ROTORSE-472547 format. One record per residue (C-alpha): residue number from 1; chain; x, y, z. Coordinates in nm, 4 decimals, padded with zeros to 6 digits. Example, Ala and Ser with C-alpha at 12.3 -4.5 7.8 and 13.67 -1.06 7.14 Angstrom:
BEGIN
SITE; 1; A; 01.2300; -00.4500; 00.7800
SITE; 2; A; 01.3670; -00.1060; 00.7140
# end
This chain:
BEGIN
SITE; 1; A; 04.6212; -20.1739; -04.7197
SITE; 2; A; 04.7185; -20.5402; -04.7035
SITE; 3; A; 04.5620; -20.7236; -04.9936
SITE; 4; A; 04.4125; -21.0641; -04.9359
SITE; 5; A; 04.5334; -21.3506; -05.1536
SITE; 6; A; 04.3685; -21.6800; -05.2279
SITE; 7; A; 04.5337; -21.9782; -05.3881
SITE; 8; A; 04.4340; -22.0285; -05.7512
SITE; 9; A; 04.4798; -22.2985; -06.0062
SITE; 10; A; 04.8121; -22.4672; -06.0722
SITE; 11; A; 04.9592; -22.4536; -06.4183
SITE; 12; A; 05.2583; -22.6748; -06.4943
SITE; 13; A; 05.3521; -22.6943; -06.1235
SITE; 14; A; 05.3283; -22.3156; -06.0987
SITE; 15; A; 05.1293; -22.1747; -05.8083
SITE; 16; A; 04.8920; -21.8985; -05.9151
SITE; 17; A; 04.7434; -21.6465; -05.6727
SITE; 18; A; 04.4542; -21.4028; -05.6874
SITE; 19; A; 04.5260; -21.0481; -05.5677
SITE; 20; A; 04.2468; -20.7997; -05.4876
SITE; 21; A; 04.3542; -20.4526; -05.5966
SITE; 22; A; 04.2254; -20.1026; -05.5268
SITE; 23; A; 04.3470; -19.7628; -05.6439
SITE; 24; A; 04.6366; -19.7492; -05.8880
SITE; 25; A; 04.7003; -20.1228; -05.8492
SITE; 26; A; 04.3766; -20.1943; -06.0387
SITE; 27; A; 04.5421; -20.0868; -06.3647
SITE; 28; A; 04.7515; -20.3660; -06.5261
SITE; 29; A; 04.9603; -20.0975; -06.7018
SITE; 30; A; 05.0482; -19.9425; -06.3653
SITE; 31; A; 05.1558; -20.2853; -06.2400
SITE; 32; A; 05.3526; -20.3529; -06.5578
SITE; 33; A; 05.5450; -20.0259; -06.5148
SITE; 34; A; 05.6445; -20.1571; -06.1706
SITE; 35; A; 05.7649; -20.4854; -06.3238
SITE; 36; A; 05.4601; -20.6909; -06.2191
SITE; 37; A; 05.2893; -20.8959; -06.4907
SITE; 38; A; 04.9325; -21.0195; -06.4415
SITE; 39; A; 04.7923; -21.3233; -06.6215
SITE; 40; A; 04.4291; -21.2130; -06.6119
SITE; 41; A; 04.2147; -20.9483; -06.4450
SITE; 42; A; 03.8455; -20.9274; -06.3534
SITE; 43; A; 03.6232; -20.6664; -06.1868
SITE; 44; A; 03.5390; -20.7611; -05.8282
SITE; 45; A; 03.3291; -20.6427; -05.5367
SITE; 46; A; 03.3885; -20.7022; -05.1665
SITE; 47; A; 03.0534; -20.7421; -04.9918
SITE; 48; A; 02.9653; -20.6444; -04.6350
SITE; 49; A; 03.2819; -20.4355; -04.5957
SITE; 50; A; 03.3784; -20.0716; -04.6465
SITE; 51; A; 03.7115; -19.9061; -04.7155
SITE; 52; A; 03.8544; -19.7033; -04.4310
SITE; 53; A; 04.1304; -19.4613; -04.5340
SITE; 54; A; 04.3959; -19.3492; -04.2873
SITE; 55; A; 04.7415; -19.1952; -04.2767
SITE; 56; A; 04.8941; -18.9326; -04.5009
SITE; 57; A; 04.9792; -19.1775; -04.7826
SITE; 58; A; 04.6221; -19.2840; -04.8608
SITE; 59; A; 04.6484; -19.6220; -04.6907
SITE; 60; A; 04.3247; -19.8161; -04.6493
SITE; 61; A; 04.1859; -20.1276; -04.4907
SITE; 62; A; 03.8641; -20.3210; -04.5343
SITE; 63; A; 03.6389; -20.3071; -04.2311
SITE; 64; A; 03.3303; -20.5226; -04.1752
SITE; 65; A; 03.0180; -20.3198; -04.2495
SITE; 66; A; 02.6992; -20.5180; -04.3221
SITE; 67; A; 02.5223; -20.3974; -04.6344
SITE; 68; A; 02.8184; -20.1961; -04.7646
SITE; 69; A; 03.0540; -20.2942; -05.0449
SITE; 70; A; 03.3405; -20.1617; -05.2535
SITE; 71; A; 03.4827; -20.2390; -05.5952
SITE; 72; A; 03.8279; -20.3333; -05.7148
SITE; 73; A; 03.9969; -20.5730; -05.9536
SITE; 74; A; 04.1121; -20.9322; -05.9060
SITE; 75; A; 04.4465; -21.0013; -06.0762
SITE; 76; A; 04.5839; -21.3531; -06.1243
SITE; 77; A; 04.9610; -21.3643; -06.0650
SITE; 78; A; 05.2307; -21.6286; -06.0412
SITE; 79; A; 05.4408; -21.6510; -05.7243
SITE; 80; A; 05.7357; -21.4560; -05.8676
SITE; 81; A; 05.5145; -21.1591; -05.9578
SITE; 82; A; 05.3336; -21.1798; -05.6232
SITE; 83; A; 05.6711; -21.1531; -05.4479
SITE; 84; A; 05.7503; -20.8409; -05.6544
SITE; 85; A; 05.4151; -20.6952; -05.5555
SITE; 86; A; 05.4723; -20.7770; -05.1879
SITE; 87; A; 05.7990; -20.5807; -05.1992
SITE; 88; A; 05.6215; -20.2815; -05.3537
SITE; 89; A; 05.3408; -20.2945; -05.0980
SITE; 90; A; 05.5617; -20.3610; -04.7936
SITE; 91; A; 05.6151; -19.9895; -04.7385
SITE; 92; A; 05.2540; -19.9532; -04.6310
# end
């Protein structure tokens, strides 16, 4: 599942990004054990979409589906931590 990012606030010339997480990536401790540090986290819901799971590794994608929704967590990350996360997720 490719997570969508949106540009966040800038702090001392540092670009911050929001990352929508599902599954084990919702847990900041799980991310920390992978060397990814989040600055803040908030519950989130994606409206008018549903999760579609495929493949033998539990991969998923968000598909448009009016009236449906699913929950996850928004994590705020700096660029360095987002790059670490991209490397972890690139295998999917």
